[in-house]
Backbone bond lengths (Angstrom), bond angles and torsions (degrees), N, CA, C in turn:
res aa  C-N    CA-C-N  psi(-1)  N-CA   C-N-CA  omega(-1)  CA-C   N-CA-C  phi
1 M - - - 1.450 - - 1.517 108.49 -
2 S 1.269 118.44 152.41 1.462 122.81 -178.32 1.519 110.76 -76.73
3 S 1.304 116.29 175.27 1.464 120.55 -179.56 1.524 110.16 -63.49
4 P 1.352 117.82 157.43 1.462 120.61 -178.58 1.523 113.01 -55.30
5 T 1.330 117.27 -37.65 1.456 119.27 -178.56 1.527 110.32 -65.12
6 D 1.345 116.67 -48.08 1.461 120.61 179.66 1.524 111.22 -61.80
7 G 1.353 116.20 -44.62 1.465 120.38 -178.38 1.510 111.92 -64.46
8 S 1.336 116.88 -40.71 1.462 119.94 -179.76 1.516 110.57 -62.85
9 K 1.350 116.35 -40.91 1.461 119.48 178.87 1.521 110.31 -62.60
10 A 1.331 116.17 -43.07 1.462 120.24 -178.14 1.526 110.80 -65.05
11 L 1.333 117.07 -36.37 1.457 120.27 -176.92 1.521 112.39 -74.78
12 R 1.354 118.01 -18.14 1.455 120.40 -178.18 1.520 112.82 -97.03
13 R 1.309 117.90 4.04 1.466 118.89 179.25 1.521 110.07 -65.61
14 G 1.289 116.59 154.21 1.456 121.07 179.18 1.508 109.63 96.89
15 A 1.321 116.51 -139.84 1.466 121.71 -177.89 1.532 109.13 -83.03
16 P 1.323 119.42 101.12 1.466 121.65 -175.68 1.523 114.10 -57.74
17 E 1.337 116.51 -34.39 1.470 118.35 -178.95 1.524 111.96 -67.66
18 L 1.326 118.12 -19.40 1.460 121.74 177.75 1.520 112.13 -93.93
19 R 1.329 117.09 -11.91 1.456 121.61 -177.75 1.524 109.17 -127.40
20 P 1.326 116.12 78.13 1.468 118.33 -177.98 1.522 110.61 -64.43
21 T 1.318 115.84 152.69 1.453 120.72 179.65 1.519 110.06 -73.35
22 L 1.318 114.60 159.14 1.450 121.94 177.50 1.519 108.57 -73.51
23 G 1.318 117.52 140.79 1.453 119.47 178.79 1.509 111.33 -147.84
24 H 1.301 115.34 157.26 1.460 122.30 175.65 1.520 107.54 -121.52
25 C 1.314 115.76 152.91 1.455 119.39 -178.20 1.519 108.69 -140.96
26 I 1.305 116.93 127.66 1.456 122.40 173.94 1.522 106.38 -118.40
27 L 1.329 115.48 121.58 1.461 119.85 -178.72 1.521 109.68 -98.10
28 S 1.300 116.10 127.71 1.458 121.38 174.45 1.522 108.26 -84.80
29 L 1.317 115.02 146.65 1.459 119.63 177.74 1.522 108.21 -69.08
30 N 1.335 115.72 117.85 1.461 119.52 179.80 1.532 109.21 -105.11
31 P 1.316 118.65 171.06 1.474 120.87 -177.28 1.534 113.38 -57.52
32 S 1.321 117.73 -36.49 1.460 120.62 179.74 1.533 111.09 -66.15
33 M 1.326 115.88 -43.00 1.463 119.94 178.66 1.525 110.70 -65.91
34 S 1.317 116.51 -39.46 1.459 121.12 179.16 1.530 110.92 -63.91
35 A 1.328 116.72 -41.01 1.471 121.02 177.70 1.532 110.45 -63.54
36 Q 1.354 116.48 -41.08 1.472 120.54 178.37 1.522 110.41 -63.73
37 D 1.345 117.65 -42.00 1.464 121.50 176.79 1.523 110.72 -58.10
38 N 1.327 116.99 -44.31 1.465 120.70 -179.80 1.526 111.48 -63.21
39 E 1.329 117.15 -40.42 1.471 120.27 177.54 1.519 110.81 -63.63
40 Y 1.321 117.10 -45.09 1.465 120.54 -179.87 1.525 111.46 -64.18
41 R 1.341 118.09 -37.36 1.466 120.34 178.90 1.526 110.72 -58.44
42 E 1.331 116.42 -36.09 1.466 120.91 -176.06 1.525 113.03 -88.97
43 R 1.352 117.24 -29.62 1.466 118.91 -168.87 1.529 115.37 -124.86
44 A 1.342 118.67 9.51 1.463 119.17 -176.22 1.522 111.57 -127.06
45 L 1.320 114.38 143.44 1.463 122.34 176.02 1.525 108.89 -127.87
46 M 1.326 116.25 150.87 1.456 122.06 174.18 1.525 106.75 -102.55
47 A 1.324 116.55 129.47 1.467 121.85 -174.82 1.530 110.13 -114.97
48 S 1.343 115.42 134.43 1.467 121.72 178.23 1.522 109.23 -126.77
49 V 1.322 115.88 124.72 1.467 121.18 178.21 1.523 107.56 -73.95
50 E 1.335 116.25 128.82 1.465 120.72 -177.79 1.519 110.70 -98.39
51 G 1.320 115.54 177.81 1.460 121.20 176.02 1.515 112.42 74.11
52 L 1.327 115.59 -141.71 1.463 121.58 -175.76 1.516 112.64 -79.09
53 R 1.309 116.64 5.80 1.458 123.73 175.72 1.526 112.95 54.70
54 P 1.332 117.03 60.56 1.467 118.24 175.70 1.526 109.20 -65.98
55 P 1.309 116.55 159.06 1.465 118.30 -179.98 1.531 111.47 -58.20
56 A 1.303 115.89 129.35 1.465 121.89 176.67 1.515 106.70 -138.79
57 S 1.300 115.92 130.31 1.463 120.51 -179.75 1.521 108.93 -103.31
58 P 1.324 117.13 165.81 1.463 118.90 173.94 1.529 112.05 -56.54
59 E 1.334 116.00 -37.69 1.466 119.69 179.50 1.527 111.26 -63.42
60 D 1.349 117.05 -38.60 1.469 120.78 178.32 1.529 110.89 -61.48
61 L 1.328 115.93 -43.03 1.463 119.74 -179.20 1.524 111.12 -68.37
62 V 1.311 118.03 -38.48 1.469 121.34 176.17 1.528 109.81 -59.81
63 K 1.335 117.16 -46.12 1.477 121.00 179.61 1.520 111.04 -61.78
64 A 1.353 117.24 -40.65 1.467 120.23 179.67 1.525 111.12 -65.35
65 L 1.316 117.06 -41.95 1.476 120.46 178.37 1.520 110.99 -66.80
66 E 1.315 116.04 -39.35 1.466 121.14 179.15 1.532 110.31 -63.67
67 A 1.322 116.75 -43.94 1.461 121.45 -177.74 1.530 112.25 -71.22
68 N 1.334 117.43 -40.78 1.462 121.02 -174.63 1.520 114.23 -83.26
69 Y 1.315 118.00 -24.63 1.459 120.18 -173.25 1.520 113.87 -125.37
70 A 1.302 118.25 4.48 1.462 122.68 179.93 1.528 111.56 53.97
71 I 1.320 115.41 39.05 1.466 121.10 176.18 1.521 106.59 -100.38
72 W 1.293 117.16 131.76 1.461 120.99 -178.82 1.530 110.13 -65.09
73 S 1.311 116.32 142.43 1.466 120.38 -178.58 1.526 112.69 -60.78
74 H 1.335 116.87 -31.35 1.463 118.51 179.86 1.532 112.51 -76.05
75 D 1.349 117.47 -3.73 1.466 122.00 176.62 1.527 112.12 -97.97
76 I 1.349 116.60 4.25 1.465 121.94 -177.27 1.522 108.78 -129.91
77 L 1.328 115.72 136.31 1.459 120.92 172.52 1.525 107.11 -121.86
78 V 1.341 117.38 120.91 1.461 121.76 178.09 1.516 107.62 -115.39
79 E 1.348 115.24 123.41 1.463 121.29 -179.01 1.522 109.92 -123.35
80 V 1.316 116.35 143.17 1.458 120.86 173.26 1.518 106.93 -69.58
81 C 1.339 117.04 139.78 1.460 119.48 -178.42 1.524 110.77 -134.82
82 V 1.311 115.77 176.81 1.458 121.57 -179.32 1.518 109.91 -76.53
83 P 1.349 116.97 152.69 1.464 119.77 177.28 1.521 110.31 -57.82
84 P 1.302 118.94 154.34 1.449 127.05 17.18 1.532 114.77 -86.10
85 A 1.324 119.52 -11.89 1.462 120.96 178.74 1.522 109.84 -88.89
86 D 1.336 115.71 162.95 1.465 120.83 177.25 1.527 111.60 -95.53
87 F 1.348 115.71 -36.06 1.461 120.39 -175.48 1.532 110.69 -138.99
88 M 1.311 114.52 152.50 1.464 121.09 168.44 1.523 105.56 -111.00
89 V 1.325 116.33 124.48 1.462 122.32 -177.36 1.527 107.92 -110.91
90 T 1.325 115.96 119.68 1.466 120.83 179.28 1.523 108.35 -113.66
91 F 1.336 115.52 130.75 1.460 122.31 -178.69 1.527 109.20 -104.91
92 R 1.328 115.23 153.88 1.460 120.13 177.64 1.534 110.24 -68.01
93 S 1.337 117.06 -34.21 1.468 119.15 -178.20 1.529 110.72 -124.39
94 A 1.324 114.94 150.34 1.464 121.25 178.58 1.525 110.69 -67.21
95 S 1.333 117.46 -32.92 1.468 119.74 -178.43 1.528 111.64 -66.65
96 E 1.333 117.13 -40.38 1.473 119.83 176.86 1.527 110.52 -64.06
97 C 1.312 116.56 -40.08 1.462 121.64 178.13 1.527 110.38 -60.25
98 T 1.315 117.09 -46.02 1.465 121.87 -179.11 1.520 111.47 -64.86
99 I 1.323 117.53 -42.31 1.473 121.17 179.38 1.525 110.32 -59.72
100 V 1.318 117.28 -47.66 1.467 121.21 -179.26 1.527 110.20 -66.02
101 F 1.323 117.77 -42.49 1.464 121.46 -179.08 1.525 111.33 -61.27
102 K 1.332 117.12 -43.92 1.467 120.71 -178.61 1.517 112.11 -66.73
103 D 1.323 117.29 -24.48 1.464 121.70 -178.63 1.539 112.06 -96.56
104 S 1.317 117.40 9.46 1.466 122.72 -177.88 1.526 110.27 -62.22
105 P 1.317 120.19 146.47 1.456 128.55 3.64 1.526 112.59 -82.60
106 V 1.325 114.95 158.10 1.460 123.35 177.84 1.520 107.48 -96.54
107 L 1.319 117.41 143.16 1.466 120.46 176.17 1.520 110.20 -93.41
108 C 1.313 116.18 129.00 1.458 122.82 177.44 1.517 106.78 -130.66
109 H 1.320 117.83 113.63 1.477 122.89 -173.66 1.524 110.93 58.03
110 G 1.342 117.05 32.82 1.454 121.84 179.01 1.519 114.35 78.65
111 V 1.313 117.92 3.68 1.462 122.12 -179.39 1.527 108.53 -110.00
112 P 1.346 117.34 134.47 1.461 118.97 179.89 1.535 112.20 -68.79
113 V 1.312 114.83 140.13 1.458 122.63 175.22 1.523 105.60 -120.62
114 S 1.338 116.54 111.64 1.465 119.97 -179.06 1.519 109.56 -79.57
115 L 1.327 114.30 149.03 1.463 120.59 -177.15 1.528 110.08 -123.97
116 A 1.308 115.83 143.37 1.461 121.95 176.34 1.526 107.59 -136.25
117 R 1.309 115.94 149.80 1.463 120.29 177.12 1.525 109.48 -66.47
118 W 1.319 116.09 142.97 1.459 121.10 176.59 1.525 108.83 -72.78
119 H 1.331 117.03 145.02 1.462 122.08 170.50 1.524 108.04 -144.23
120 P 1.329 119.07 158.61 1.461 121.61 -172.78 1.520 114.78 -57.33
121 G 1.312 118.37 -29.52 1.461 120.74 -178.03 1.516 114.28 -88.78
122 W 1.330 117.54 6.37 1.459 120.39 -175.71 1.521 110.69 -59.34
123 G 1.324 114.92 122.52 1.462 120.12 175.68 1.509 114.53 77.70
124 A 1.343 117.57 0.69 1.467 119.11 -179.96 1.515 109.86 -78.86
125 S 1.306 116.30 142.47 1.450 120.84 175.93 1.520 108.42 -76.22
126 E 1.330 116.54 171.75 1.458 119.77 -178.98 1.521 111.45 -58.26
127 S 1.321 116.89 -34.70 1.452 120.08 -177.32 1.529 111.96 -83.87
128 S 1.312 117.91 -4.81 1.458 123.65 -177.41 1.524 112.81 60.01
129 E 1.311 116.95 27.04 1.452 120.88 176.94 1.520 108.88 -99.75
130 L 1.307 116.84 144.33 1.445 121.17 178.11 1.521 109.22 -85.21
131 P 1.334 118.11 125.62 1.462 119.07 178.80 1.527 110.53 -73.70
132 I 1.306 116.05 131.84 1.454 121.16 178.78 1.524 108.28 -129.77
133 L 1.317 116.55 126.90 1.455 120.55 175.35 1.508 108.45 -99.00
134 T 1.311 116.28 131.21 1.454 121.48 -178.65 1.518 108.65 -132.26
135 K 1.296 116.49 136.05 1.457 121.02 174.95 1.522 107.66 -89.28
136 L 1.330 116.26 122.97 1.459 121.45 -178.50 1.518 110.46 -114.81
137 S 1.286 114.67 149.69 1.458 121.94 173.59 1.523 106.73 -131.03
138 F 1.309 116.64 127.10 1.458 121.12 178.90 1.517 108.61 -101.81
139 D 1.331 115.88 108.03 1.464 120.97 178.08 1.518 109.74 -70.72
140 A 1.306 115.64 140.04 1.461 123.09 174.67 1.524 113.18 59.92
141 L 1.312 117.75 27.79 1.463 120.99 174.83 1.524 107.10 -74.77
142 P 1.330 118.18 120.22 1.479 119.21 -177.65 1.518 111.45 -57.27
143 R 1.306 115.78 146.87 1.470 122.53 -178.19 1.525 110.91 -53.64
144 R 1.343 116.82 -40.68 1.462 120.20 -177.25 1.528 111.92 -68.71
145 A 1.343 117.61 -15.86 1.465 121.81 179.92 1.524 111.94 -98.78
146 Q 1.320 118.04 9.70 1.462 120.49 -176.92 1.521 113.42 -95.36
147 D 1.336 117.23 8.33 1.461 118.53 177.89 1.529 108.71 -74.85
148 P 1.337 117.78 153.43 1.469 120.90 -175.36 1.531 114.40 -55.67
149 E 1.325 118.29 -38.61 1.466 119.79 -178.28 1.527 112.07 -64.84
150 T 1.335 117.06 -41.11 1.463 120.13 179.34 1.523 110.65 -67.75
151 V 1.336 116.91 -40.81 1.465 120.49 178.53 1.528 109.96 -65.42
152 K 1.340 118.13 -40.46 1.465 121.16 176.40 1.521 110.65 -59.64
153 E 1.344 116.50 -43.69 1.458 120.66 179.19 1.526 110.90 -61.44
154 L 1.325 116.46 -43.11 1.457 121.14 179.16 1.530 110.92 -62.60
155 L 1.327 116.48 -45.80 1.471 120.15 -179.29 1.523 111.50 -67.78
156 N 1.325 117.51 -37.04 1.469 119.92 176.01 1.518 110.36 -62.25
157 F 1.321 116.82 -37.99 1.456 122.19 176.93 1.531 110.57 -60.83
158 L 1.325 116.62 -31.54 1.471 122.14 179.11 1.530 112.34 -91.50
159 D 1.344 116.99 13.85 1.467 123.12 -176.80 1.523 111.46 61.48
160 G 1.324 116.57 34.37 1.459 121.86 178.52 1.516 110.84 -116.56
161 E 1.315 115.53 -179.06 1.451 121.90 179.53 1.523 108.49 -140.71
162 L 1.330 115.88 134.92 1.457 120.91 179.22 1.523 109.77 -76.60
163 V 1.320 116.81 127.39 1.455 122.02 176.49 1.515 109.71 -103.62
164 K 1.331 117.34 -48.75 1.463 121.12 -177.40 1.522 109.22 -157.65
165 I 1.323 115.08 145.05 1.466 120.64 175.31 1.523 107.94 -110.23
166 F 1.321 115.17 128.78 1.459 121.14 174.58 1.525 108.40 -103.08
167 P 1.335 118.03 129.80 1.471 118.83 179.50 1.512 110.23 -66.68
168 P 1.344 117.39 147.51 1.458 120.54 178.74 1.537 110.58 -59.54
169 K 1.314 115.50 145.33 1.469 119.42 -177.97 1.525 111.97 -66.85
170 D 1.322 117.10 -24.13 1.454 120.03 -177.90 1.518 113.64 -93.01
171 S 1.341 118.73 10.04 1.472 120.11 -178.52 1.502 111.91 -91.32
C-alpha cells in the first residue's frame, strides 16, 4: 500500500462531502465531564441480568425497583448499555442508590439482577477506545480488489477492522 499521504489523497477523490477524511480524536477530561463522573459515582449502578437471561426491558427493571423499594418511577432512569452490563440505572438521590445497591441482587420477573457501582472505566476496553461499527461501500473498487484479504488491508490502512463483507446486490 502507498504512504498514508498518498492513500488519503486517493481515497478523497470524487465528491469530498461524501468521502470525509480519516480522523482521530482524543478527549481530555474537562470540568463538565469530571462533574458528571462524580454524579454517576454517587447515583448510578450497572445492572446485569443473571441466569438464563430472559428478556428484560428498562421498563421492567423500573417497575421492579418501584415495587421492591417504594422508589417513584420518575426518580429512576434505566438505560440499555454496552456489555458487560445490561443496564445503567441512575437514581435521583444518592441515598436511594445506596439502599438498592446494599440490597443487591434485585429480582426482576423472578430473575436476579446483580448491581455494581458505576466507575469511569466501566465497559472500557484496554485501549479505552469506543468500538464503532460502520457500514462502508467502496465505489469503483475493481473486482480483483474485492477479495477479503485486500479489503482487510485497505481497512487496516484506515485504522479499521473488517467485521463482515456483504456481497453486492447486483452480483
